[in-house]
C-alpha positions in Angstrom: 173.6 123.9 97.0 173.2 123.6 93.2 175.2 121.4 90.8 177.6 124.3 90.1 177.9 125.2 93.6 178.8 121.6 94.8 181.2 121.2 91.5 183.1 124.6 92.8 183.1 123.4 96.5 185.3 120.1 95.6 187.8 122.5 93.7 188.3 125.2 96.3 191.1 123.4 98.2 193.0 123.0 95.0 192.4 126.4 93.9 193.6 128.2 97.1 196.6 125.7 96.9 197.5 126.6 93.2 196.9 130.6 94.0 199.6 130.1 97.0 201.8 128.2 94.3 201.8 131.1 92.1 202.5 133.6 94.4 205.2 131.4 96.1 206.9 130.8 92.7 206.8 134.6 91.7 208.3 135.5 95.2 211.0 132.9 94.7 211.6 134.5 91.0 211.7 137.9 92.3 214.1 136.8 95.0 216.4 135.0 92.5 216.4 138.5 90.2 216.5 141.1 93.2 218.4 139.2 96.0 218.5 142.5 98.1 214.4 142.8 97.5 212.1 144.0 100.5 209.7 140.7 100.9 206.8 142.9 102.1 206.9 145.2 99.2 207.7 142.4 96.5 204.6 140.6 98.1 202.1 143.7 97.7 203.3 144.3 94.3 203.0 140.6 93.3 199.4 140.3 94.7 198.5 143.8 93.3 199.3 142.1 89.8 197.6 138.8 90.5 194.3 140.7 92.0 194.4 143.0 88.5 194.6 139.5 86.6 191.7 138.2 88.8 189.8 141.4 88.2 190.3 141.1 84.4 189.1 137.4 84.6 185.9 138.4 86.1 185.5 141.3 83.3 186.2 138.6 80.4 183.5 136.3 81.9 180.9 139.0 83.0 181.0 138.9 86.4 180.4 142.1 88.3 182.9 143.2 90.5 182.1 143.7 94.3 181.7 147.3 95.7 
């Protein structure tokens, strides 16, 4: 394991927690603005937006996409 892998390894738990926090925060905001929302549909749409943002970050940083 090189130094970069070691550094990122330490951050994994924090990064995952932050991603969950972003998702939950957006679900909460959606629930406030659309009280009768379909949780499953809202989850899917929010996750799609988050994935698109991750894909854009990969592109901006010259990281090849999987597939």
